[in-house]
All heavy atoms as an XYZ file, in Angstrom:
769
protein
N      44.422   -134.983   -173.300
C      45.808   -135.375   -173.471
C      46.637   -134.232   -174.051
O      47.769   -134.029   -173.660
C      45.846   -136.610   -174.375
C      47.216   -137.154   -174.580
S      47.802   -137.871   -173.058
C      49.364   -138.465   -173.548
N      46.022   -133.485   -174.971
C      46.744   -132.392   -175.617
C      47.084   -131.299   -174.611
O      48.165   -130.713   -174.658
C      45.887   -131.852   -176.755
C      46.537   -130.739   -177.512
C      45.667   -130.273   -178.631
N      46.443   -130.295   -179.851
C      45.975   -130.074   -181.026
N      44.695   -129.858   -181.187
N      46.750   -130.087   -182.077
N      46.159   -131.018   -173.692
C      46.423   -129.985   -172.693
C      47.569   -130.385   -171.777
O      48.368   -129.544   -171.373
C      45.159   -129.722   -171.871
C      44.075   -129.023   -172.632
C      42.879   -128.760   -171.758
C      41.779   -128.092   -172.558
N      40.593   -127.822   -171.741
N      47.665   -131.655   -171.460
C      48.748   -132.133   -170.601
C      50.091   -131.975   -171.303
O      51.078   -131.544   -170.699
C      48.499   -133.599   -170.193
C      47.264   -133.688   -169.295
C      49.713   -134.174   -169.488
C      46.829   -135.084   -168.998
N      50.144   -132.285   -172.596
C      51.389   -132.162   -173.349
C      51.806   -130.695   -173.450
O      52.980   -130.359   -173.253
C      51.242   -132.803   -174.741
C      51.094   -134.320   -174.594
C      52.434   -132.465   -175.624
C      50.781   -135.028   -175.879
N      50.852   -129.813   -173.732
C      51.166   -128.385   -173.821
C      51.645   -127.865   -172.473
O      52.613   -127.103   -172.387
C      49.941   -127.592   -174.328
C      50.158   -126.100   -174.189
C      49.637   -127.959   -175.762
N      50.989   -128.288   -171.401
C      51.408   -127.875   -170.064
C      52.819   -128.374   -169.755
O      53.641   -127.632   -169.216
C      50.418   -128.393   -169.012
C      50.826   -128.069   -167.608
C      50.690   -126.790   -167.109
C      51.365   -129.046   -166.790
C      51.082   -126.486   -165.828
C      51.753   -128.758   -165.508
C      51.612   -127.468   -165.017
N      53.113   -129.624   -170.084
C      54.435   -130.185   -169.817
C      55.509   -129.455   -170.608
O      56.588   -129.147   -170.071
C      54.447   -131.674   -170.138
N      55.246   -129.153   -171.871
C      56.240   -128.438   -172.683
C      56.453   -127.021   -172.166
O      57.577   -126.514   -172.163
C      55.811   -128.429   -174.143
C      55.834   -129.787   -174.848
C      55.292   -129.662   -176.256
C      57.237   -130.344   -174.862
N      55.380   -126.362   -171.719
C      55.508   -125.025   -171.153
C      56.321   -125.063   -169.869
O      57.180   -124.201   -169.631
C      54.118   -124.436   -170.880
O      53.351   -124.464   -172.072
C      54.216   -123.010   -170.376
N      56.067   -126.056   -169.048
C      56.815   -126.197   -167.805
C      58.292   -126.450   -168.073
O      59.169   -125.866   -167.422
C      56.228   -127.337   -166.976
C      56.822   -127.557   -165.596
C      56.534   -126.339   -164.715
C      56.249   -128.803   -164.976
N      58.599   -127.286   -169.041
C      59.999   -127.546   -169.400
C      60.672   -126.266   -169.892
O      61.803   -125.963   -169.529
C      60.086   -128.666   -170.453
C      59.717   -130.011   -169.828
C      61.482   -128.741   -171.064
C      59.551   -131.124   -170.834
N      59.966   -125.502   -170.711
C      60.521   -124.239   -171.199
C      60.789   -123.256   -170.084
O      61.819   -122.578   -170.062
N      59.867   -123.172   -169.130
C      60.072   -122.259   -168.007
C      61.236   -122.709   -167.134
O      62.013   -121.889   -166.646
C      58.800   -122.139   -167.173
C      57.716   -121.352   -167.857
S      56.297   -120.924   -166.846
C      55.952   -122.387   -165.937
N      61.373   -124.009   -166.924
C      62.483   -124.501   -166.122
C      63.825   -124.275   -166.808
O      64.833   -124.029   -166.146
C      62.289   -125.987   -165.808
C      61.168   -126.312   -164.824
C      61.007   -127.817   -164.693
C      61.425   -125.674   -163.473
N      63.839   -124.365   -168.126
C      65.093   -124.134   -168.857
C      65.538   -122.686   -168.762
O      66.730   -122.395   -168.745
C      64.925   -124.532   -170.319
S      64.814   -126.295   -170.582
N      64.598   -121.768   -168.698
C      64.941   -120.352   -168.676
C      64.961   -119.769   -167.264
O      65.197   -118.575   -167.098
C      63.952   -119.565   -169.539
C      63.941   -119.990   -170.998
S      65.543   -119.880   -171.798
C      65.709   -118.135   -171.939
N      64.721   -120.575   -166.237
C      64.629   -120.052   -164.873
C      65.945   -119.466   -164.397
O      65.954   -118.477   -163.663
C      64.158   -121.150   -163.930
N      67.061   -120.053   -164.786
C      68.348   -119.539   -164.313
C      68.620   -118.136   -164.845
O      69.241   -117.327   -164.162
C      69.470   -120.493   -164.708
O      69.521   -120.611   -166.108
N      68.151   -117.832   -166.041
C      68.321   -116.473   -166.565
C      67.369   -115.502   -165.892
O      67.708   -114.355   -165.627
C      68.091   -116.447   -168.076
C      69.225   -117.006   -168.882
S      68.917   -116.944   -170.639
C      68.570   -115.233   -170.882
N      66.145   -115.964   -165.599
C      65.150   -115.069   -165.029
C      65.503   -114.662   -163.605
O      65.226   -113.540   -163.180
C      63.783   -115.737   -165.059
N      66.115   -115.569   -162.844
C      66.427   -115.291   -161.451
C      67.886   -114.912   -161.230
O      68.377   -114.982   -160.101
C      66.072   -116.504   -160.590
C      64.602   -116.786   -160.563
C      64.116   -117.982   -161.051
C      63.712   -115.855   -160.074
C      62.763   -118.252   -161.045
C      62.355   -116.120   -160.065
C      61.875   -117.312   -160.546
N      68.569   -114.514   -162.277
C      69.965   -114.125   -162.135
C      70.054   -112.829   -161.334
O      69.310   -111.887   -161.560
C      70.610   -113.934   -163.503
N      70.981   -112.795   -160.385
C      71.113   -111.621   -159.541
C      71.767   -110.463   -160.295
O      71.402   -109.319   -160.111
C      71.921   -111.961   -158.292
N      72.719   -110.771   -161.130
C      73.362   -109.734   -161.924
C      73.470   -110.206   -163.366
O      73.327   -111.368   -163.662
C      74.742   -109.368   -161.370
C      75.670   -110.564   -161.311
O      75.213   -111.692   -161.547
O      76.856   -110.350   -161.009
N      73.713   -109.279   -164.248
C      73.750   -109.600   -165.674
C      75.179   -109.710   -166.181
O      75.447   -109.441   -167.335
C      72.987   -108.543   -166.450
N      76.109   -110.082   -165.329
C      77.510   -110.099   -165.735
C      77.798   -111.257   -166.684
O      77.952   -111.059   -167.880
C      78.394   -110.160   -164.505
N      77.887   -112.443   -166.167
C      78.248   -113.599   -166.981
C      77.445   -114.792   -166.486
O      77.305   -115.001   -165.290
C      79.763   -113.902   -166.866
C      80.114   -115.165   -167.627
C      80.579   -112.735   -167.380
N      76.906   -115.557   -167.397
C      76.187   -116.764   -167.028
C      77.167   -117.892   -166.764
O      78.227   -117.973   -167.381
C      75.246   -117.188   -168.155
C      74.045   -116.297   -168.409
C      73.274   -116.820   -169.601
C      73.154   -116.243   -167.206
N      76.823   -118.769   -165.854
C      77.672   -119.928   -165.626
C      77.420   -120.960   -166.725
O      76.594   -120.777   -167.607
C      77.427   -120.518   -164.237
C      75.970   -120.895   -164.010
O      75.130   -120.496   -164.831
O      75.694   -121.578   -163.018
N      78.146   -122.045   -166.680
C      78.073   -123.050   -167.741
C      76.704   -123.713   -167.801
O      76.197   -124.004   -168.888
C      79.154   -124.104   -167.533
N      76.061   -123.930   -166.652
C      74.740   -124.565   -166.646
C      73.693   -123.648   -167.282
O      72.832   -124.103   -168.047
C      74.330   -124.931   -165.226
N      73.775   -122.361   -166.982
C      72.817   -121.429   -167.563
C      73.038   -121.293   -169.068
O      72.078   -121.190   -169.833
C      72.933   -120.068   -166.895
N      74.286   -121.296   -169.496
C      74.575   -121.240   -170.922
C      74.068   -122.498   -171.619
O      73.550   -122.439   -172.740
C      76.069   -121.057   -171.150
C      76.514   -120.834   -172.598
C      75.849   -119.590   -173.156
C      78.006   -120.719   -172.679
N      74.183   -123.631   -170.944
C      73.625   -124.865   -171.489
C      72.119   -124.792   -171.616
O      71.542   -125.295   -172.583
N      71.464   -124.146   -170.639
C      70.016   -123.979   -170.723
C      69.622   -123.085   -171.890
O      68.602   -123.315   -172.539
C      69.477   -123.398   -169.416
C      69.468   -124.405   -168.296
O      69.577   -125.604   -168.537
N      69.356   -123.931   -167.071
N      70.430   -122.061   -172.148
C      70.143   -121.186   -173.290
C      70.271   -121.965   -174.593
O      69.434   -121.845   -175.493
C      71.076   -119.954   -173.271
C      70.964   -119.170   -174.563
C      70.759   -119.075   -172.084
N      71.302   -122.783   -174.700
C      71.481   -123.600   -175.905
C      70.347   -124.607   -176.058
O      69.854   -124.832   -177.165
C      72.821   -124.326   -175.858
S      74.236   -123.235   -175.985
N      69.912   -125.188   -174.944
C      68.799   -126.128   -174.975
C      67.517   -125.420   -175.400
O      66.747   -125.937   -176.216
C      68.620   -126.789   -173.611
C      67.465   -127.767   -173.483
C      67.739   -128.999   -174.343
C      67.249   -128.154   -172.041
N      67.288   -124.227   -174.870
C      66.089   -123.480   -175.228
C      66.092   -123.097   -176.706
O      65.062   -123.174   -177.384
C      65.973   -122.232   -174.357
N      67.250   -122.697   -177.221
C      67.342   -122.345   -178.636
C      67.100   -123.565   -179.512
O      66.382   -123.494   -180.510
C      68.709   -121.736   -178.933
N      67.684   -124.684   -179.142
C      67.488   -125.909   -179.918
C      66.052   -126.401   -179.882
O      65.488   -126.806   -180.907
N      65.441   -126.389   -178.702
C      64.043   -126.810   -178.599
C      63.122   -125.851   -179.352
O      62.147   -126.273   -179.977
C      63.625   -126.896   -177.133
C      64.148   -128.082   -176.348
C      63.740   -127.973   -174.883
C      63.634   -129.378   -176.932
N      63.433   -124.561   -179.280
C      62.588   -123.582   -179.965
C      62.565   -123.790   -181.472
O      61.497   -123.831   -182.082
N      63.725   -123.958   -182.078
C      63.751   -124.149   -183.525
C      63.222   -125.529   -183.892
O      62.585   -125.704   -184.935
C      65.161   -123.895   -184.110
C      65.113   -123.837   -185.643
C      66.149   -124.921   -183.656
C      64.282   -122.754   -186.209
N      63.428   -126.512   -183.018
C      62.899   -127.848   -183.297
C      61.383   -127.876   -183.298
O      60.756   -128.436   -184.200
N      60.786   -127.268   -182.281
C      59.319   -127.234   -182.228
C      58.735   -126.379   -183.350
O      57.686   -126.700   -183.905
C      58.838   -126.719   -180.878
C      58.997   -127.703   -179.764
C      59.452   -127.294   -178.526
C      58.709   -129.034   -179.955
C      59.609   -128.199   -177.496
C      58.862   -129.950   -178.931
C      59.311   -129.532   -177.703
N      59.414   -125.286   -183.684
C      58.917   -124.439   -184.768
C      58.966   -125.176   -186.103
O      58.021   -125.119   -186.888
C      59.737   -123.148   -184.844
N      60.061   -125.880   -186.353
C      60.171   -126.633   -187.603
C      59.154   -127.763   -187.655
O      58.544   -128.016   -188.704
C      61.583   -127.187   -187.756
N      58.930   -128.418   -186.521
C      57.942   -129.505   -186.475
C      56.538   -128.958   -186.728
O      55.777   -129.516   -187.528
C      58.011   -130.199   -185.120
S      56.867   -131.565   -184.954
N      56.197   -127.867   -186.072
C      54.869   -127.277   -186.269
C      54.662   -126.761   -187.680
O      53.590   -126.942   -188.264
N      55.681   -126.135   -188.237
C      55.560   -125.634   -189.612
C      55.466   -126.786   -190.606
O      54.740   -126.699   -191.592
C      56.734   -124.728   -189.943
S      56.672   -123.162   -189.063
N      56.186   -127.863   -190.340
C      56.094   -129.033   -191.216
C      54.703   -129.649   -191.198
O      54.156   -130.025   -192.243
N      54.120   -129.748   -190.020
C      52.760   -130.283   -189.912
C      51.772   -129.352   -190.613
O      50.876   -129.799   -191.340
C      52.383   -130.485   -188.428
C      50.899   -130.769   -188.266
C      53.189   -131.602   -187.824
N      51.940   -128.048   -190.424
C      51.049   -127.094   -191.084
C      51.155   -127.145   -192.600
O      50.144   -127.087   -193.311
N      52.368   -127.276   -193.103
C      52.543   -127.389   -194.555
C      51.946   -128.680   -195.089
O      51.352   -128.698   -196.166
C      54.017   -127.300   -194.925
C      54.588   -125.934   -194.818
S      56.311   -125.953   -195.303
C      56.451   -124.369   -196.050
N      52.108   -129.754   -194.347
C      51.523   -131.021   -194.773
C      50.010   -130.973   -194.829
O      49.385   -131.457   -195.784
N      49.404   -130.358   -193.820
C      47.946   -130.228   -193.825
C      47.471   -129.310   -194.953
O      46.435   -129.558   -195.576
C      47.471   -129.704   -192.472
C      47.617   -130.660   -191.292
C      47.234   -129.967   -189.983
C      46.767   -131.892   -191.507
N      48.225   -128.251   -195.201
C      47.864   -127.358   -196.301
C      47.964   -128.033   -197.653
O      47.093   -127.862   -198.518
N      49.009   -128.820   -197.848
C      49.171   -129.551   -199.104
C      48.065   -130.588   -199.278
O      47.537   -130.765   -200.377
C      50.535   -130.214   -199.163
C      50.853   -130.981   -200.439
C      50.838   -130.048   -201.627
C      52.178   -131.672   -200.318
N      47.707   -131.254   -198.183
C      46.625   -132.236   -198.258
C      45.308   -131.561   -198.655
O      44.561   -132.049   -199.501
C      46.448   -132.949   -196.927
C      45.418   -134.080   -197.020
C      45.120   -134.662   -195.686
N      44.206   -133.744   -194.999
C      43.830   -133.883   -193.751
N      44.321   -134.848   -193.017
N      42.990   -133.037   -193.215
N      45.035   -130.397   -198.054
C      43.823   -129.668   -198.405
C      43.828   -129.195   -199.846
O      42.804   -129.245   -200.536
N      44.989   -128.754   -200.322
C      45.078   -128.310   -201.713
C      44.881   -129.471   -202.677
O      44.193   -129.334   -203.695
C      46.421   -127.635   -201.963
N      45.464   -130.613   -202.364
C      45.284   -131.792   -203.226
C      43.836   -132.245   -203.234
O      43.300   -132.623   -204.289
C      46.190   -132.932   -202.770
S      47.922   -132.660   -203.141
N      43.178   -132.206   -202.077
C      41.758   -132.560   -202.029
C      40.919   -131.588   -202.843
O      39.995   -131.983   -203.563
C      41.258   -132.581   -200.589
C      41.781   -133.766   -199.797
O      42.263   -134.729   -200.428
O      41.696   -133.717   -198.549
N      41.253   -130.304   -202.743
C      40.499   -129.301   -203.500
C      40.672   -129.447   -204.994
O      39.707   -129.318   -205.759
N      41.886   -129.718   -205.446
C      42.121   -129.902   -206.884
C      41.477   -131.193   -207.366
O      40.952   -131.257   -208.489
C      43.645   -129.879   -207.174
C      43.940   -130.298   -208.603
C      44.208   -128.492   -206.921
N      41.473   -132.221   -206.519
C      40.845   -133.479   -206.923
C      39.329   -133.328   -207.061
O      38.712   -133.941   -207.934
C      41.170   -134.573   -205.909
N      38.741   -132.494   -206.232
C      37.289   -132.295   -206.304
C      36.890   -131.341   -207.421
O      35.850   -131.502   -208.034
C      36.776   -131.745   -204.971
C      36.795   -132.759   -203.878
C      36.258   -132.188   -202.609
N      36.368   -133.175   -201.533
C      36.212   -132.900   -200.266
N      35.935   -131.654   -199.905
N      36.326   -133.827   -199.362
N      37.707   -130.327   -207.658
C      37.364   -129.330   -208.666
C      38.633   -128.937   -209.421
O      39.289   -127.953   -209.083
C      36.733   -128.109   -207.982
C      36.080   -127.190   -208.961
O      36.077   -127.433   -210.162
N      35.532   -126.092   -208.452
N      39.000   -129.681   -210.474
C      40.257   -129.407   -211.185
C      40.286   -128.071   -211.921
O      41.361   -127.589   -212.277
C      40.368   -130.555   -212.184
C      39.321   -131.529   -211.853
C      38.331   -130.860   -210.966
N      39.145   -127.457   -212.138
C      39.104   -126.198   -212.894
C      39.738   -125.037   -212.135
O      40.187   -124.070   -212.754
C      37.657   -125.852   -213.236
C      36.998   -126.876   -214.146
C      35.510   -126.637   -214.283
O      34.981   -125.739   -213.596
O      34.874   -127.347   -215.074
N      39.765   -125.109   -210.817
C      40.318   -124.014   -210.026
C      41.708   -124.343   -209.484
O      42.140   -123.778   -208.476
C      39.365   -123.648   -208.857
C      38.074   -123.064   -209.367
C      39.130   -124.822   -207.959
N      42.415   -125.225   -210.156
C      43.733   -125.640   -209.652
C      44.727   -124.477   -209.629
O      45.596   -124.424   -208.760
C      44.285   -126.792   -210.484
O      44.524   -126.376   -211.807
N      44.620   -123.549   -210.562
C      45.525   -122.395   -210.583
C      45.355   -121.515   -209.361
O      46.343   -121.084   -208.747
N      44.106   -121.232   -208.994
C      43.856   -120.398   -207.818
C      44.278   -121.111   -206.537
O      44.841   -120.505   -205.631
C      42.376   -120.035   -207.738
C      41.931   -119.050   -208.786
C      40.472   -118.690   -208.597
C      40.038   -117.684   -209.644
N      38.624   -117.298   -209.493
N      44.003   -122.401   -206.480
C      44.373   -123.161   -205.285
C      45.892   -123.228   -205.158
O      46.441   -123.067   -204.066
C      43.745   -124.568   -205.319
C      42.238   -124.464   -205.141
C      44.352   -125.462   -204.254
C      41.502   -125.772   -205.278
N      46.588   -123.430   -206.266
C      48.045   -123.509   -206.222
C      48.657   -122.181   -205.788
O      49.581   -122.150   -204.969
C      48.590   -123.920   -207.597
O      48.007   -125.163   -207.976
C      50.104   -124.055   -207.562
N      48.147   -121.084   -206.317
C      48.654   -119.769   -205.922
C      48.426   -119.486   -204.450
O      49.323   -118.985   -203.751
N      47.251   -119.809   -203.961
C      46.953   -119.613   -202.546
C      47.812   -120.520   -201.677
O      48.290   -120.103   -200.607
C      45.465   -119.889   -202.278
O      44.676   -119.073   -203.145
C      45.098   -119.591   -200.845
N      48.042   -121.740   -202.128
C      48.854   -122.682   -201.364
C      50.301   -122.192   -201.266
O      50.916   -122.245   -200.202
C      48.818   -124.056   -202.018
C      49.636   -125.103   -201.308
S      49.731   -126.648   -202.219
C      50.689   -126.160   -203.641
N      50.853   -121.688   -202.348
C      52.233   -121.199   -202.329
C      52.363   -119.980   -201.420
O      53.333   -119.853   -200.667
C      52.703   -120.895   -203.769
C      52.861   -122.206   -204.534
C      54.013   -120.108   -203.759
C      53.156   -122.036   -205.997
N      51.373   -119.097   -201.439
C      51.382   -117.940   -200.549
C      51.297   -118.376   -199.089
O      52.030   -117.862   -198.225
C      50.222   -117.005   -200.889
C      50.143   -115.703   -200.114
C      51.347   -114.832   -200.435
C      48.851   -114.983   -200.431
N      50.452   -119.356   -198.800
C      50.340   -119.867   -197.432
C      51.636   -120.538   -196.994
O      52.064   -120.387   -195.841
C      49.175   -120.850   -197.335
N      52.287   -121.271   -197.896
C      53.566   -121.902   -197.558
C      54.621   -120.844   -197.247
O      55.461   -121.043   -196.369
C      54.043   -122.802   -198.689
C      53.346   -124.136   -198.754
C      53.635   -125.015   -199.765
C      52.411   -124.503   -197.816
C      53.014   -126.246   -199.840
C      51.770   -125.719   -197.872
C      52.079   -126.604   -198.881
N      54.589   -119.729   -197.958
C      55.554   -118.656   -197.680
C      55.326   -118.079   -196.287
O      56.283   -117.807   -195.545
C      55.439   -117.571   -198.737
N      54.068   -117.887   -195.900
C      53.771   -117.383   -194.563
C      54.181   -118.383   -193.482
O      54.733   -118.007   -192.455
C      52.284   -117.056   -194.422
C      51.846   -115.855   -195.203
C      50.594   -115.806   -195.777
C      52.683   -114.761   -195.371
C      50.184   -114.703   -196.498
C      52.288   -113.664   -196.087
C      51.030   -113.620   -196.650
N      53.931   -119.657   -193.721
C      54.300   -120.677   -192.745
C      55.817   -120.758   -192.618
O      56.360   -120.873   -191.519
C      53.698   -122.043   -193.136
C      52.179   -122.020   -193.000
C      54.274   -123.150   -192.280
C      51.499   -123.250   -193.570
N      56.504   -120.688   -193.734
C      57.970   -120.757   -193.701
C      58.562   -119.541   -193.005
O      59.605   -119.643   -192.356
C      58.512   -120.873   -195.121
C      59.957   -121.244   -195.202
C      60.260   -122.623   -194.640
O      59.407   -123.518   -194.736
O      61.369   -122.795   -194.103
N      57.900   -118.382   -193.112
C      58.404   -117.199   -192.414
C      58.345   -117.397   -190.902
O      59.210   -116.883   -190.178
C      57.623   -115.959   -192.829
O      56.303   -116.002   -192.318
N      57.375   -118.150   -190.405
C      57.326   -118.433   -188.972
C      58.526   -119.262   -188.531
O      59.102   -119.024   -187.467
C      56.026   -119.165   -188.630
C      54.749   -118.352   -188.786
C      53.542   -119.237   -188.529
C      54.746   -117.176   -187.854
N      58.916   -120.226   -189.345
C      60.100   -121.025   -189.022
C      61.365   -120.167   -189.068
O      62.267   -120.331   -188.244
C      60.222   -122.202   -189.977
N      61.436   -119.237   -190.002
C      62.595   -118.354   -190.092
C      62.645   -117.414   -188.890
O      63.721   -117.134   -188.354
C      62.580   -117.582   -191.430
C      62.813   -118.562   -192.575
C      63.622   -116.471   -191.439
C      62.595   -117.979   -193.949
N      61.486   -116.924   -188.426
C      61.460   -116.096   -187.216
C      61.977   -116.880   -186.013
O      62.732   -116.351   -185.193
C      60.050   -115.594   -186.923
C      59.520   -114.591   -187.903
C      58.160   -114.470   -188.126
C      60.364   -113.750   -188.619
C      57.658   -113.556   -189.023
C      59.872   -112.833   -189.518
C      58.510   -112.738   -189.717
O      58.008   -111.832   -190.600
N      61.585   -118.134   -185.889
C      62.071   -118.965   -184.791
C      63.583   -119.169   -184.894
O      64.287   -119.172   -183.882
C      61.349   -120.306   -184.782
N      64.093   -119.335   -186.112
C      65.528   -119.484   -186.309
C      66.271   -118.216   -185.899
O      67.319   -118.273   -185.241
C      65.825   -119.824   -187.763
C      67.282   -120.012   -188.137
C      67.833   -121.266   -187.465
C      67.439   -120.111   -189.635
N      65.731   -117.066   -186.246
C      66.358   -115.792   -185.881
C      66.373   -115.630   -184.366
O      67.384   -115.212   -183.780
C      65.633   -114.617   -186.576
C      66.048   -113.280   -185.991
C      65.893   -114.642   -188.064
N      65.276   -115.972   -183.702
C      65.226   -115.863   -182.245
C      66.219   -116.828   -181.608
O      66.883   -116.492   -180.620
C      63.791   -116.096   -181.748
C      62.916   -114.907   -182.141
C      63.754   -116.296   -180.237
C      61.449   -115.100   -181.886
N      66.348   -118.016   -182.170
C      67.335   -118.967   -181.644
C      68.752   -118.432   -181.811
O      69.586   -118.567   -180.906
C      67.201   -120.308   -182.351
O      65.975   -120.899   -182.059
N      69.040   -117.822   -182.953
C      70.360   -117.228   -183.141
C      70.597   -116.072   -182.183
O      71.712   -115.883   -181.697
C      70.544   -116.758   -184.581
C      70.860   -117.867   -185.542
C      70.556   -117.733   -186.887
C      71.445   -119.041   -185.126
C      70.841   -118.740   -187.794
C      71.734   -120.067   -186.006
C      71.437   -119.913   -187.341
N      69.567   -115.282   -181.918
C      69.712   -114.192   -180.954
C      70.016   -114.756   -179.573
O      70.870   -114.233   -178.855
C      68.447   -113.308   -180.944
C      68.370   -112.481   -182.225
C      68.417   -112.384   -179.729
C      67.067   -111.739   -182.410
N      69.319   -115.831   -179.195
C      69.596   -116.455   -177.901
C      71.029   -116.968   -177.818
O      71.671   -116.885   -176.772
C      68.630   -117.610   -177.642
C      67.251   -117.271   -177.131
C      66.402   -118.521   -177.049
C      67.328   -116.606   -175.778
N      71.528   -117.517   -178.915
C      72.859   -118.112   -178.889
C      73.980   -117.092   -179.012
O      74.987   -117.180   -178.319
C      72.989   -119.140   -180.009
C      72.170   -120.423   -179.827
C      72.295   -121.282   -181.077
C      72.635   -121.166   -178.616
N      73.843   -116.125   -179.902
C      74.981   -115.281   -180.259
C      74.864   -113.827   -179.813
O      75.878   -113.147   -179.701
C      75.212   -115.318   -181.761
C      75.551   -116.704   -182.239
C      74.696   -117.388   -183.081
C      76.714   -117.341   -181.828
C      74.997   -118.668   -183.524
C      77.020   -118.613   -182.255
C      76.155   -119.269   -183.095
O      76.445   -120.530   -183.511
N      73.676   -113.318   -179.609
C      73.536   -111.904   -179.237
C      72.862   -111.763   -177.878
O      72.194   -110.783   -177.619
C      72.721   -111.165   -180.302
N      73.048   -112.745   -177.023
C      72.434   -112.725   -175.692
C      73.146   -111.709   -174.830
O      74.352   -111.798   -174.624
C      72.512   -114.124   -175.087
C      71.591   -114.288   -173.908
O      71.178   -113.315   -173.303
N      71.284   -115.520   -173.585
N      72.437   -110.726   -174.270
C      73.118   -109.707   -173.469
C      73.637   -110.235   -172.134
O      74.474   -109.598   -171.510
C      72.038   -108.655   -173.248
C      70.763   -109.386   -173.398
C      71.018   -110.468   -174.402
N      73.179   -111.401   -171.704
C      73.612   -111.935   -170.420
C      74.895   -112.745   -170.510
O      75.484   -113.090   -169.509
C      72.509   -112.796   -169.807
C      71.267   -112.006   -169.476
C      70.095   -112.244   -170.172
C      71.296   -111.029   -168.502
C      68.966   -111.509   -169.874
C      70.169   -110.293   -168.206
C      69.004   -110.532   -168.889
O      67.892   -109.817   -168.618
N      75.278   -113.097   -171.738
C      76.494   -113.870   -171.917
C      77.657   -112.897   -172.088
O      77.613   -111.991   -172.895
C      76.390   -114.801   -173.151
C      77.689   -115.523   -173.381
C      75.251   -115.772   -172.954
N      78.706   -113.106   -171.317
C      79.823   -112.153   -171.317
C      80.762   -112.292   -172.444
O      80.824   -113.068   -173.291
């Protein structure tokens, strides 16, 4: 089931960006292509935020389980958890930057 969902999402992403890929010239995108760019940017940041949220939740659950089993190492677990959260959050920020590039600094938009 997971492979089907990943395949479907990949196919949707490719269809959204097809108008840009097959553009004959790089002058100005029409309204439908600009809508596809906005859709791609929105879906990209949405999926990134969803994935990062799930990753943070799983990390927090693991940290809570670790502290519950061995409270003596709670300081090390907390430090590692905060560092991991920073790395996960940076992935969401990268997705946000790419979405902004698609929306505002797209070379195909006139």
